[in-house]
mmCIF file of the N, C-alpha and C atoms, coordinates in Angstrom:
data_MODEL
# 
_entry.id   MODEL 
# 
loop_
_atom_site.group_PDB 
_atom_site.id 
_atom_site.type_symbol 
_atom_site.label_atom_id 
_atom_site.label_alt_id 
_atom_site.label_comp_id 
_atom_site.label_asym_id 
_atom_site.label_entity_id 
_atom_site.label_seq_id 
_atom_site.pdbx_PDB_ins_code 
_atom_site.Cartn_x 
_atom_site.Cartn_y 
_atom_site.Cartn_z 
_atom_site.occupancy 
_atom_site.B_iso_or_equiv 
_atom_site.pdbx_formal_charge 
_atom_site.auth_seq_id 
_atom_site.auth_comp_id 
_atom_site.auth_asym_id 
_atom_site.auth_atom_id 
_atom_site.pdbx_PDB_model_num 
ATOM 1   N N  . UNK A 1 1  ? 87.238  129.479 -35.931 1.00 0.00 ? 1  UNK A N  1 
ATOM 2   C CA . UNK A 1 1  ? 87.504  128.135 -35.452 1.00 0.00 ? 1  UNK A CA 1 
ATOM 3   C C  . UNK A 1 1  ? 86.303  127.250 -35.796 1.00 0.00 ? 1  UNK A C  1 
ATOM 4   N N  . UNK A 1 2  ? 86.488  126.316 -36.707 1.00 0.00 ? 2  UNK A N  1 
ATOM 5   C CA . UNK A 1 2  ? 85.435  125.401 -37.130 1.00 0.00 ? 2  UNK A CA 1 
ATOM 6   C C  . UNK A 1 2  ? 85.311  124.244 -36.149 1.00 0.00 ? 2  UNK A C  1 
ATOM 7   N N  . UNK A 1 3  ? 84.077  123.858 -35.844 1.00 0.00 ? 3  UNK A N  1 
ATOM 8   C CA . UNK A 1 3  ? 83.830  122.764 -34.915 1.00 0.00 ? 3  UNK A CA 1 
ATOM 9   C C  . UNK A 1 3  ? 82.821  121.814 -35.545 1.00 0.00 ? 3  UNK A C  1 
ATOM 10  N N  . UNK A 1 4  ? 83.129  120.513 -35.570 1.00 0.00 ? 4  UNK A N  1 
ATOM 11  C CA . UNK A 1 4  ? 82.226  119.505 -36.119 1.00 0.00 ? 4  UNK A CA 1 
ATOM 12  C C  . UNK A 1 4  ? 82.110  118.331 -35.151 1.00 0.00 ? 4  UNK A C  1 
ATOM 13  N N  . UNK A 1 5  ? 81.026  117.562 -35.305 1.00 0.00 ? 5  UNK A N  1 
ATOM 14  C CA . UNK A 1 5  ? 80.769  116.405 -34.452 1.00 0.00 ? 5  UNK A CA 1 
ATOM 15  C C  . UNK A 1 5  ? 80.817  115.161 -35.316 1.00 0.00 ? 5  UNK A C  1 
ATOM 16  N N  . UNK A 1 6  ? 81.474  114.109 -34.806 1.00 0.00 ? 6  UNK A N  1 
ATOM 17  C CA . UNK A 1 6  ? 81.577  112.870 -35.567 1.00 0.00 ? 6  UNK A CA 1 
ATOM 18  C C  . UNK A 1 6  ? 81.770  111.676 -34.660 1.00 0.00 ? 6  UNK A C  1 
ATOM 19  N N  . UNK A 1 7  ? 81.948  110.511 -35.281 1.00 0.00 ? 7  UNK A N  1 
ATOM 20  C CA . UNK A 1 7  ? 82.103  109.266 -34.543 1.00 0.00 ? 7  UNK A CA 1 
ATOM 21  C C  . UNK A 1 7  ? 83.481  108.683 -34.816 1.00 0.00 ? 7  UNK A C  1 
ATOM 22  N N  . UNK A 1 8  ? 84.139  108.191 -33.769 1.00 0.00 ? 8  UNK A N  1 
ATOM 23  C CA . UNK A 1 8  ? 85.471  107.607 -33.899 1.00 0.00 ? 8  UNK A CA 1 
ATOM 24  C C  . UNK A 1 8  ? 85.341  106.237 -34.557 1.00 0.00 ? 8  UNK A C  1 
ATOM 25  N N  . UNK A 1 9  ? 86.062  106.043 -35.672 1.00 0.00 ? 9  UNK A N  1 
ATOM 26  C CA . UNK A 1 9  ? 86.031  104.759 -36.363 1.00 0.00 ? 9  UNK A CA 1 
ATOM 27  C C  . UNK A 1 9  ? 87.352  104.003 -36.249 1.00 0.00 ? 9  UNK A C  1 
ATOM 28  N N  . UNK A 1 10 ? 88.423  104.675 -35.811 1.00 0.00 ? 10 UNK A N  1 
ATOM 29  C CA . UNK A 1 10 ? 89.704  104.009 -35.621 1.00 0.00 ? 10 UNK A CA 1 
ATOM 30  C C  . UNK A 1 10 ? 90.518  104.748 -34.564 1.00 0.00 ? 10 UNK A C  1 
ATOM 31  N N  . UNK A 1 11 ? 91.170  103.967 -33.684 1.00 0.00 ? 11 UNK A N  1 
ATOM 32  C CA . UNK A 1 11 ? 92.071  104.567 -32.686 1.00 0.00 ? 11 UNK A CA 1 
ATOM 33  C C  . UNK A 1 11 ? 93.387  103.802 -32.641 1.00 0.00 ? 11 UNK A C  1 
ATOM 34  N N  . UNK A 1 12 ? 93.779  103.220 -33.765 1.00 0.00 ? 12 UNK A N  1 
ATOM 35  C CA . UNK A 1 12 ? 94.965  102.368 -33.814 1.00 0.00 ? 12 UNK A CA 1 
ATOM 36  C C  . UNK A 1 12 ? 96.283  103.149 -33.834 1.00 0.00 ? 12 UNK A C  1 
ATOM 37  N N  . UNK A 1 13 ? 96.236  104.432 -34.219 1.00 0.00 ? 13 UNK A N  1 
ATOM 38  C CA . UNK A 1 13 ? 97.461  105.220 -34.301 1.00 0.00 ? 13 UNK A CA 1 
ATOM 39  C C  . UNK A 1 13 ? 97.782  105.861 -32.952 1.00 0.00 ? 13 UNK A C  1 
ATOM 40  N N  . UNK A 1 14 ? 99.021  106.274 -32.792 1.00 0.00 ? 14 UNK A N  1 
ATOM 41  C CA . UNK A 1 14 ? 99.430  106.936 -31.554 1.00 0.00 ? 14 UNK A CA 1 
ATOM 42  C C  . UNK A 1 14 ? 98.994  108.394 -31.596 1.00 0.00 ? 14 UNK A C  1 
ATOM 43  N N  . UNK A 1 15 ? 98.238  108.796 -30.583 1.00 0.00 ? 15 UNK A N  1 
ATOM 44  C CA . UNK A 1 15 ? 97.763  110.182 -30.423 1.00 0.00 ? 15 UNK A CA 1 
ATOM 45  C C  . UNK A 1 15 ? 96.932  110.685 -31.600 1.00 0.00 ? 15 UNK A C  1 
ATOM 46  N N  . UNK A 1 16 ? 96.328  109.771 -32.353 1.00 0.00 ? 16 UNK A N  1 
ATOM 47  C CA . UNK A 1 16 ? 95.497  110.138 -33.500 1.00 0.00 ? 16 UNK A CA 1 
ATOM 48  C C  . UNK A 1 16 ? 94.268  109.246 -33.550 1.00 0.00 ? 16 UNK A C  1 
ATOM 49  N N  . UNK A 1 17 ? 93.118  109.848 -33.845 1.00 0.00 ? 17 UNK A N  1 
ATOM 50  C CA . UNK A 1 17 ? 91.894  109.076 -34.061 1.00 0.00 ? 17 UNK A CA 1 
ATOM 51  C C  . UNK A 1 17 ? 91.327  109.451 -35.426 1.00 0.00 ? 17 UNK A C  1 
ATOM 52  N N  . UNK A 1 18 ? 90.663  108.486 -36.064 1.00 0.00 ? 18 UNK A N  1 
ATOM 53  C CA . UNK A 1 18 ? 89.977  108.749 -37.321 1.00 0.00 ? 18 UNK A CA 1 
ATOM 54  C C  . UNK A 1 18 ? 88.511  108.969 -37.000 1.00 0.00 ? 18 UNK A C  1 
ATOM 55  N N  . UNK A 1 19 ? 87.974  110.100 -37.462 1.00 0.00 ? 19 UNK A N  1 
ATOM 56  C CA . UNK A 1 19 ? 86.611  110.507 -37.129 1.00 0.00 ? 19 UNK A CA 1 
ATOM 57  C C  . UNK A 1 19 ? 85.780  110.556 -38.410 1.00 0.00 ? 19 UNK A C  1 
ATOM 58  N N  . UNK A 1 20 ? 84.609  109.910 -38.389 1.00 0.00 ? 20 UNK A N  1 
ATOM 59  C CA . UNK A 1 20 ? 83.681  109.935 -39.505 1.00 0.00 ? 20 UNK A CA 1 
ATOM 60  C C  . UNK A 1 20 ? 82.666  111.038 -39.246 1.00 0.00 ? 20 UNK A C  1 
ATOM 61  N N  . UNK A 1 21 ? 82.656  112.052 -40.120 1.00 0.00 ? 21 UNK A N  1 
ATOM 62  C CA . UNK A 1 21 ? 81.748  113.191 -39.984 1.00 0.00 ? 21 UNK A CA 1 
ATOM 63  C C  . UNK A 1 21 ? 80.713  113.104 -41.095 1.00 0.00 ? 21 UNK A C  1 
ATOM 64  N N  . UNK A 1 22 ? 79.436  113.091 -40.721 1.00 0.00 ? 22 UNK A N  1 
ATOM 65  C CA . UNK A 1 22 ? 78.355  113.020 -41.704 1.00 0.00 ? 22 UNK A CA 1 
ATOM 66  C C  . UNK A 1 22 ? 77.648  114.365 -41.799 1.00 0.00 ? 22 UNK A C  1 
ATOM 67  N N  . UNK A 1 23 ? 77.199  114.690 -43.034 1.00 0.00 ? 23 UNK A N  1 
ATOM 68  C CA . UNK A 1 23 ? 76.435  115.906 -43.246 1.00 0.00 ? 23 UNK A CA 1 
ATOM 69  C C  . UNK A 1 23 ? 75.344  115.599 -44.259 1.00 0.00 ? 23 UNK A C  1 
ATOM 70  N N  . UNK A 1 24 ? 74.304  116.419 -44.294 1.00 0.00 ? 24 UNK A N  1 
ATOM 71  C CA . UNK A 1 24 ? 73.221  116.238 -45.252 1.00 0.00 ? 24 UNK A CA 1 
ATOM 72  C C  . UNK A 1 24 ? 73.261  117.387 -46.247 1.00 0.00 ? 24 UNK A C  1 
ATOM 73  N N  . UNK A 1 25 ? 73.244  117.036 -47.539 1.00 0.00 ? 25 UNK A N  1 
ATOM 74  C CA . UNK A 1 25 ? 73.239  118.041 -48.605 1.00 0.00 ? 25 UNK A CA 1 
ATOM 75  C C  . UNK A 1 25 ? 72.004  117.828 -49.476 1.00 0.00 ? 25 UNK A C  1 
ATOM 76  N N  . UNK A 1 26 ? 71.481  118.888 -49.982 1.00 0.00 ? 26 UNK A N  1 
ATOM 77  C CA . UNK A 1 26 ? 70.290  118.813 -50.821 1.00 0.00 ? 26 UNK A CA 1 
ATOM 78  C C  . UNK A 1 26 ? 70.699  118.585 -52.277 1.00 0.00 ? 26 UNK A C  1 
ATOM 79  N N  . UNK A 1 27 ? 70.072  117.619 -52.923 1.00 0.00 ? 27 UNK A N  1 
ATOM 80  C CA . UNK A 1 27 ? 70.346  117.348 -54.328 1.00 0.00 ? 27 UNK A CA 1 
ATOM 81  C C  . UNK A 1 27 ? 69.799  118.511 -55.162 1.00 0.00 ? 27 UNK A C  1 
ATOM 82  N N  . UNK A 1 28 ? 70.604  119.055 -56.084 1.00 0.00 ? 28 UNK A N  1 
ATOM 83  C CA . UNK A 1 28 ? 70.175  120.250 -56.821 1.00 0.00 ? 28 UNK A CA 1 
ATOM 84  C C  . UNK A 1 28 ? 68.941  120.044 -57.707 1.00 0.00 ? 28 UNK A C  1 
ATOM 85  N N  . UNK A 1 29 ? 68.793  118.861 -58.288 1.00 0.00 ? 29 UNK A N  1 
ATOM 86  C CA . UNK A 1 29 ? 67.677  118.611 -59.190 1.00 0.00 ? 29 UNK A CA 1 
ATOM 87  C C  . UNK A 1 29 ? 66.468  118.001 -58.475 1.00 0.00 ? 29 UNK A C  1 
ATOM 88  N N  . UNK A 1 30 ? 66.729  116.980 -57.651 1.00 0.00 ? 30 UNK A N  1 
ATOM 89  C CA . UNK A 1 30 ? 65.619  116.244 -57.041 1.00 0.00 ? 30 UNK A CA 1 
ATOM 90  C C  . UNK A 1 30 ? 65.186  116.790 -55.684 1.00 0.00 ? 30 UNK A C  1 
ATOM 91  N N  . UNK A 1 31 ? 65.932  117.737 -55.132 1.00 0.00 ? 31 UNK A N  1 
ATOM 92  C CA . UNK A 1 31 ? 65.603  118.401 -53.859 1.00 0.00 ? 31 UNK A CA 1 
ATOM 93  C C  . UNK A 1 31 ? 65.482  117.428 -52.689 1.00 0.00 ? 31 UNK A C  1 
ATOM 94  N N  . UNK A 1 32 ? 66.142  116.299 -52.802 1.00 0.00 ? 32 UNK A N  1 
ATOM 95  C CA . UNK A 1 32 ? 66.125  115.307 -51.734 1.00 0.00 ? 32 UNK A CA 1 
ATOM 96  C C  . UNK A 1 32 ? 67.428  115.412 -50.955 1.00 0.00 ? 32 UNK A C  1 
ATOM 97  N N  . UNK A 1 33 ? 67.379  115.220 -49.644 1.00 0.00 ? 33 UNK A N  1 
ATOM 98  C CA . UNK A 1 33 ? 68.584  115.300 -48.826 1.00 0.00 ? 33 UNK A CA 1 
ATOM 99  C C  . UNK A 1 33 ? 69.348  113.989 -48.880 1.00 0.00 ? 33 UNK A C  1 
ATOM 100 N N  . UNK A 1 34 ? 70.652  114.084 -49.126 1.00 0.00 ? 34 UNK A N  1 
ATOM 101 C CA . UNK A 1 34 ? 71.541  112.935 -49.243 1.00 0.00 ? 34 UNK A CA 1 
ATOM 102 C C  . UNK A 1 34 ? 72.581  113.023 -48.134 1.00 0.00 ? 34 UNK A C  1 
ATOM 103 N N  . UNK A 1 35 ? 72.928  111.864 -47.542 1.00 0.00 ? 35 UNK A N  1 
ATOM 104 C CA . UNK A 1 35 ? 73.980  111.849 -46.525 1.00 0.00 ? 35 UNK A CA 1 
ATOM 105 C C  . UNK A 1 35 ? 75.344  111.732 -47.198 1.00 0.00 ? 35 UNK A C  1 
ATOM 106 N N  . UNK A 1 36 ? 76.247  112.615 -46.834 1.00 0.00 ? 36 UNK A N  1 
ATOM 107 C CA . UNK A 1 36 ? 77.626  112.572 -47.304 1.00 0.00 ? 36 UNK A CA 1 
ATOM 108 C C  . UNK A 1 36 ? 78.521  112.439 -46.070 1.00 0.00 ? 36 UNK A C  1 
ATOM 109 N N  . UNK A 1 37 ? 79.619  111.693 -46.202 1.00 0.00 ? 37 UNK A N  1 
ATOM 110 C CA . UNK A 1 37 ? 80.505  111.513 -45.050 1.00 0.00 ? 37 UNK A CA 1 
ATOM 111 C C  . UNK A 1 37 ? 81.950  111.787 -45.435 1.00 0.00 ? 37 UNK A C  1 
ATOM 112 N N  . UNK A 1 38 ? 82.723  112.196 -44.439 1.00 0.00 ? 38 UNK A N  1 
ATOM 113 C CA . UNK A 1 38 ? 84.136  112.500 -44.605 1.00 0.00 ? 38 UNK A CA 1 
ATOM 114 C C  . UNK A 1 38 ? 84.886  111.897 -43.426 1.00 0.00 ? 38 UNK A C  1 
ATOM 115 N N  . UNK A 1 39 ? 86.040  111.296 -43.701 1.00 0.00 ? 39 UNK A N  1 
ATOM 116 C CA . UNK A 1 39 ? 86.894  110.787 -42.626 1.00 0.00 ? 39 UNK A CA 1 
ATOM 117 C C  . UNK A 1 39 ? 88.010  111.788 -42.393 1.00 0.00 ? 39 UNK A C  1 
ATOM 118 N N  . UNK A 1 40 ? 88.193  112.175 -41.133 1.00 0.00 ? 40 UNK A N  1 
ATOM 119 C CA . UNK A 1 40 ? 89.233  113.136 -40.775 1.00 0.00 ? 40 UNK A CA 1 
ATOM 120 C C  . UNK A 1 40 ? 90.117  112.536 -39.689 1.00 0.00 ? 40 UNK A C  1 
ATOM 121 N N  . UNK A 1 41 ? 91.375  112.948 -39.684 1.00 0.00 ? 41 UNK A N  1 
ATOM 122 C CA . UNK A 1 41 ? 92.287  112.539 -38.629 1.00 0.00 ? 41 UNK A CA 1 
ATOM 123 C C  . UNK A 1 41 ? 92.337  113.660 -37.600 1.00 0.00 ? 41 UNK A C  1 
ATOM 124 N N  . UNK A 1 42 ? 92.189  113.306 -36.328 1.00 0.00 ? 42 UNK A N  1 
ATOM 125 C CA . UNK A 1 42 ? 92.199  114.304 -35.264 1.00 0.00 ? 42 UNK A CA 1 
ATOM 126 C C  . UNK A 1 42 ? 93.244  113.939 -34.218 1.00 0.00 ? 42 UNK A C  1 
ATOM 127 N N  . UNK A 1 43 ? 93.865  114.955 -33.648 1.00 0.00 ? 43 UNK A N  1 
ATOM 128 C CA . UNK A 1 43 ? 94.908  114.787 -32.636 1.00 0.00 ? 43 UNK A CA 1 
ATOM 129 C C  . UNK A 1 43 ? 94.265  114.536 -31.277 1.00 0.00 ? 43 UNK A C  1 
ATOM 130 N N  . UNK A 1 44 ? 94.612  113.420 -30.649 1.00 0.00 ? 44 UNK A N  1 
ATOM 131 C CA . UNK A 1 44 ? 94.099  113.046 -29.329 1.00 0.00 ? 44 UNK A CA 1 
ATOM 132 C C  . UNK A 1 44 ? 95.292  112.884 -28.394 1.00 0.00 ? 44 UNK A C  1 
ATOM 133 N N  . UNK A 1 45 ? 95.690  113.973 -27.750 1.00 0.00 ? 45 UNK A N  1 
ATOM 134 C CA . UNK A 1 45 ? 96.912  114.008 -26.938 1.00 0.00 ? 45 UNK A CA 1 
ATOM 135 C C  . UNK A 1 45 ? 96.887  112.980 -25.812 1.00 0.00 ? 45 UNK A C  1 
ATOM 136 N N  . UNK A 1 46 ? 95.765  112.875 -25.101 1.00 0.00 ? 46 UNK A N  1 
ATOM 137 C CA . UNK A 1 46 ? 95.698  111.991 -23.931 1.00 0.00 ? 46 UNK A CA 1 
ATOM 138 C C  . UNK A 1 46 ? 95.289  110.563 -24.277 1.00 0.00 ? 46 UNK A C  1 
ATOM 139 N N  . UNK A 1 47 ? 94.971  110.298 -25.549 1.00 0.00 ? 47 UNK A N  1 
ATOM 140 C CA . UNK A 1 47 ? 94.579  108.969 -26.032 1.00 0.00 ? 47 UNK A CA 1 
ATOM 141 C C  . UNK A 1 47 ? 93.416  108.388 -25.238 1.00 0.00 ? 47 UNK A C  1 
ATOM 142 N N  . UNK A 1 48 ? 92.356  109.193 -25.031 1.00 0.00 ? 48 UNK A N  1 
ATOM 143 C CA . UNK A 1 48 ? 91.194  108.750 -24.263 1.00 0.00 ? 48 UNK A CA 1 
ATOM 144 C C  . UNK A 1 48 ? 90.043  108.285 -25.146 1.00 0.00 ? 48 UNK A C  1 
ATOM 145 N N  . UNK A 1 49 ? 90.048  108.622 -26.422 1.00 0.00 ? 49 UNK A N  1 
ATOM 146 C CA . UNK A 1 49 ? 88.945  108.256 -27.314 1.00 0.00 ? 49 UNK A CA 1 
ATOM 147 C C  . UNK A 1 49 ? 89.031  106.793 -27.709 1.00 0.00 ? 49 UNK A C  1 
ATOM 148 N N  . UNK A 1 50 ? 87.858  106.148 -27.780 1.00 0.00 ? 50 UNK A N  1 
ATOM 149 C CA . UNK A 1 50 ? 87.769  104.756 -28.209 1.00 0.00 ? 50 UNK A CA 1 
ATOM 150 C C  . UNK A 1 50 ? 86.842  104.659 -29.414 1.00 0.00 ? 50 UNK A C  1 
ATOM 151 N N  . UNK A 1 51 ? 86.870  103.524 -30.100 1.00 0.00 ? 51 UNK A N  1 
ATOM 152 C CA . UNK A 1 51 ? 86.007  103.304 -31.262 1.00 0.00 ? 51 UNK A CA 1 
ATOM 153 C C  . UNK A 1 51 ? 84.547  103.377 -30.829 1.00 0.00 ? 51 UNK A C  1 
ATOM 154 N N  . UNK A 1 52 ? 83.744  104.130 -31.586 1.00 0.00 ? 52 UNK A N  1 
ATOM 155 C CA . UNK A 1 52 ? 82.321  104.268 -31.291 1.00 0.00 ? 52 UNK A CA 1 
ATOM 156 C C  . UNK A 1 52 ? 81.970  105.511 -30.505 1.00 0.00 ? 52 UNK A C  1 
ATOM 157 N N  . UNK A 1 53 ? 82.955  106.204 -29.938 1.00 0.00 ? 53 UNK A N  1 
ATOM 158 C CA . UNK A 1 53 ? 82.690  107.432 -29.182 1.00 0.00 ? 53 UNK A CA 1 
ATOM 159 C C  . UNK A 1 53 ? 82.181  108.524 -30.108 1.00 0.00 ? 53 UNK A C  1 
ATOM 160 N N  . UNK A 1 54 ? 81.272  109.338 -29.609 1.00 0.00 ? 54 UNK A N  1 
ATOM 161 C CA . UNK A 1 54 ? 80.789  110.522 -30.339 1.00 0.00 ? 54 UNK A CA 1 
ATOM 162 C C  . UNK A 1 54 ? 81.582  111.694 -29.786 1.00 0.00 ? 54 UNK A C  1 
ATOM 163 N N  . UNK A 1 55 ? 82.363  112.360 -30.643 1.00 0.00 ? 55 UNK A N  1 
ATOM 164 C CA . UNK A 1 55 ? 83.243  113.436 -30.171 1.00 0.00 ? 55 UNK A CA 1 
ATOM 165 C C  . UNK A 1 55 ? 83.043  114.690 -31.004 1.00 0.00 ? 55 UNK A C  1 
ATOM 166 N N  . UNK A 1 56 ? 83.509  115.791 -30.445 1.00 0.00 ? 56 UNK A N  1 
ATOM 167 C CA . UNK A 1 56 ? 83.519  117.049 -31.181 1.00 0.00 ? 56 UNK A CA 1 
ATOM 168 C C  . UNK A 1 56 ? 84.982  117.417 -31.425 1.00 0.00 ? 56 UNK A C  1 
ATOM 169 N N  . UNK A 1 57 ? 85.293  117.831 -32.671 1.00 0.00 ? 57 UNK A N  1 
ATOM 170 C CA . UNK A 1 57 ? 86.664  118.195 -33.027 1.00 0.00 ? 57 UNK A CA 1 
ATOM 171 C C  . UNK A 1 57 ? 86.690  119.628 -33.532 1.00 0.00 ? 57 UNK A C  1 
ATOM 172 N N  . UNK A 1 58 ? 87.814  120.292 -33.323 1.00 0.00 ? 58 UNK A N  1 
ATOM 173 C CA . UNK A 1 58 ? 87.978  121.677 -33.782 1.00 0.00 ? 58 UNK A CA 1 
ATOM 174 C C  . UNK A 1 58 ? 89.183  121.765 -34.716 1.00 0.00 ? 58 UNK A C  1 
ATOM 175 N N  . UNK A 1 59 ? 89.093  122.676 -35.654 1.00 0.00 ? 59 UNK A N  1 
ATOM 176 C CA . UNK A 1 59 ? 90.172  122.871 -36.612 1.00 0.00 ? 59 UNK A CA 1 
ATOM 177 C C  . UNK A 1 59 ? 91.331  123.598 -35.934 1.00 0.00 ? 59 UNK A C  1 
ATOM 178 N N  . UNK A 1 60 ? 92.552  123.224 -36.299 1.00 0.00 ? 60 UNK A N  1 
ATOM 179 C CA . UNK A 1 60 ? 93.740  123.863 -35.728 1.00 0.00 ? 60 UNK A CA 1 
ATOM 180 C C  . UNK A 1 60 ? 94.816  123.935 -36.805 1.00 0.00 ? 60 UNK A C  1 
ATOM 181 N N  . UNK A 1 61 ? 95.996  124.353 -36.425 1.00 0.00 ? 61 UNK A N  1 
ATOM 182 C CA . UNK A 1 61 ? 97.107  124.426 -37.372 1.00 0.00 ? 61 UNK A CA 1 
ATOM 183 C C  . UNK A 1 61 ? 97.474  123.008 -37.812 1.00 0.00 ? 61 UNK A C  1 
ATOM 184 N N  . UNK A 1 62 ? 98.101  122.819 -38.972 1.00 0.00 ? 62 UNK A N  1 
ATOM 185 C CA . UNK A 1 62 ? 98.496  121.480 -39.397 1.00 0.00 ? 62 UNK A CA 1 
ATOM 186 C C  . UNK A 1 62 ? 99.512  120.867 -38.433 1.00 0.00 ? 62 UNK A C  1 
ATOM 187 N N  . UNK A 1 63 ? 99.167  119.697 -37.901 1.00 0.00 ? 63 UNK A N  1 
ATOM 188 C CA . UNK A 1 63 ? 100.047 118.999 -36.970 1.00 0.00 ? 63 UNK A CA 1 
ATOM 189 C C  . UNK A 1 63 ? 100.928 118.022 -37.735 1.00 0.00 ? 63 UNK A C  1 
ATOM 190 N N  . UNK A 1 64 ? 100.373 117.414 -38.789 1.00 0.00 ? 64 UNK A N  1 
ATOM 191 C CA . UNK A 1 64 ? 101.143 116.538 -39.664 1.00 0.00 ? 64 UNK A CA 1 
ATOM 192 C C  . UNK A 1 64 ? 100.571 116.669 -41.077 1.00 0.00 ? 64 UNK A C  1 
ATOM 193 N N  . UNK A 1 65 ? 100.948 115.756 -41.962 1.00 0.00 ? 65 UNK A N  1 
ATOM 194 C CA . UNK A 1 65 ? 100.491 115.826 -43.351 1.00 0.00 ? 65 UNK A CA 1 
ATOM 195 C C  . UNK A 1 65 ? 98.969  115.716 -43.448 1.00 0.00 ? 65 UNK A C  1 
ATOM 196 N N  . UNK A 1 66 ? 98.364  114.855 -42.639 1.00 0.00 ? 66 UNK A N  1 
ATOM 197 C CA . UNK A 1 66 ? 96.914  114.633 -42.736 1.00 0.00 ? 66 UNK A CA 1 
ATOM 198 C C  . UNK A 1 66 ? 96.134  115.161 -41.536 1.00 0.00 ? 66 UNK A C  1 
ATOM 199 N N  . UNK A 1 67 ? 96.800  115.637 -40.499 1.00 0.00 ? 67 UNK A N  1 
ATOM 200 C CA . UNK A 1 67 ? 96.116  116.064 -39.273 1.00 0.00 ? 67 UNK A CA 1 
ATOM 201 C C  . UNK A 1 67 ? 96.074  117.575 -39.137 1.00 0.00 ? 67 UNK A C  1 
ATOM 202 N N  . UNK A 1 68 ? 94.852  118.135 -39.183 1.00 0.00 ? 68 UNK A N  1 
ATOM 203 C CA . UNK A 1 68 ? 94.701  119.559 -38.888 1.00 0.00 ? 68 UNK A CA 1 
ATOM 204 C C  . UNK A 1 68 ? 93.454  119.776 -38.026 1.00 0.00 ? 68 UNK A C  1 
ATOM 205 N N  . UNK A 1 69 ? 93.075  118.751 -37.273 1.00 0.00 ? 69 UNK A N  1 
ATOM 206 C CA . UNK A 1 69 ? 91.957  118.814 -36.337 1.00 0.00 ? 69 UNK A CA 1 
ATOM 207 C C  . UNK A 1 69 ? 92.435  118.265 -35.002 1.00 0.00 ? 69 UNK A C  1 
ATOM 208 N N  . UNK A 1 70 ? 91.816  118.719 -33.903 1.00 0.00 ? 70 UNK A N  1 
ATOM 209 C CA . UNK A 1 70 ? 92.121  118.133 -32.597 1.00 0.00 ? 70 UNK A CA 1 
ATOM 210 C C  . UNK A 1 70 ? 90.827  117.876 -31.844 1.00 0.00 ? 70 UNK A C  1 
ATOM 211 N N  . UNK A 1 71 ? 90.875  116.902 -30.937 1.00 0.00 ? 71 UNK A N  1 
ATOM 212 C CA . UNK A 1 71 ? 89.697  116.513 -30.163 1.00 0.00 ? 71 UNK A CA 1 
ATOM 213 C C  . UNK A 1 71 ? 89.378  117.621 -29.169 1.00 0.00 ? 71 UNK A C  1 
ATOM 214 N N  . UNK A 1 72 ? 88.134  118.094 -29.192 1.00 0.00 ? 72 UNK A N  1 
ATOM 215 C CA . UNK A 1 72 ? 87.700  119.147 -28.280 1.00 0.00 ? 72 UNK A CA 1 
ATOM 216 C C  . UNK A 1 72 ? 87.051  118.549 -27.037 1.00 0.00 ? 72 UNK A C  1 
ATOM 217 N N  . UNK A 1 73 ? 86.068  117.648 -27.233 1.00 0.00 ? 73 UNK A N  1 
ATOM 218 C CA . UNK A 1 73 ? 85.429  116.989 -26.097 1.00 0.00 ? 73 UNK A CA 1 
ATOM 219 C C  . UNK A 1 73 ? 84.778  115.689 -26.543 1.00 0.00 ? 73 UNK A C  1 
ATOM 220 N N  . UNK A 1 74 ? 84.595  114.798 -25.577 1.00 0.00 ? 74 UNK A N  1 
ATOM 221 C CA . UNK A 1 74 ? 83.891  113.544 -25.827 1.00 0.00 ? 74 UNK A CA 1 
ATOM 222 C C  . UNK A 1 74 ? 82.441  113.765 -25.412 1.00 0.00 ? 74 UNK A C  1 
ATOM 223 N N  . UNK A 1 75 ? 81.523  113.665 -26.373 1.00 0.00 ? 75 UNK A N  1 
ATOM 224 C CA . UNK A 1 75 ? 80.114  113.925 -26.117 1.00 0.00 ? 75 UNK A CA 1 
ATOM 225 C C  . UNK A 1 75 ? 79.433  112.701 -25.499 1.00 0.00 ? 75 UNK A C  1 
ATOM 226 N N  . UNK A 1 76 ? 79.661  111.521 -26.108 1.00 0.00 ? 76 UNK A N  1 
ATOM 227 C CA . UNK A 1 76 ? 79.036  110.308 -25.619 1.00 0.00 ? 76 UNK A CA 1 
ATOM 228 C C  . UNK A 1 76 ? 80.002  109.146 -25.788 1.00 0.00 ? 76 UNK A C  1 
ATOM 229 N N  . UNK A 1 77 ? 80.184  108.355 -24.718 1.00 0.00 ? 77 UNK A N  1 
ATOM 230 C CA . UNK A 1 77 ? 81.057  107.187 -24.752 1.00 0.00 ? 77 UNK A CA 1 
ATOM 231 C C  . UNK A 1 77 ? 80.360  106.005 -25.423 1.00 0.00 ? 77 UNK A C  1 
ATOM 232 N N  . UNK A 1 78 ? 81.169  105.128 -26.023 1.00 0.00 ? 78 UNK A N  1 
ATOM 233 C CA . UNK A 1 78 ? 80.603  103.896 -26.593 1.00 0.00 ? 78 UNK A CA 1 
ATOM 234 C C  . UNK A 1 78 ? 80.394  102.886 -25.474 1.00 0.00 ? 78 UNK A C  1 
ATOM 235 N N  . UNK A 1 79 ? 79.570  101.890 -25.747 1.00 0.00 ? 79 UNK A N  1 
ATOM 236 C CA . UNK A 1 79 ? 79.285  100.888 -24.711 1.00 0.00 ? 79 UNK A CA 1 
ATOM 237 C C  . UNK A 1 79 ? 80.345  99.845  -24.623 1.00 0.00 ? 79 UNK A C  1 
# 
């Protein structure tokens, strides 16, 4: 079960939030760390997440064409 932490960037869909997940990768030649980001759709059954929230999501079975993650917990609320 994979678990990642990201920030909610959209909550306009029903029972779905878009989460921006950032990671740091080392450049093979220059050995400098670069930030890479991925947007994922996560299932939010209770619709409690808002834009700006820091949440943790876990991988699950495919729920729809683009959704195979679900909200595990809200780490920090937005202001």
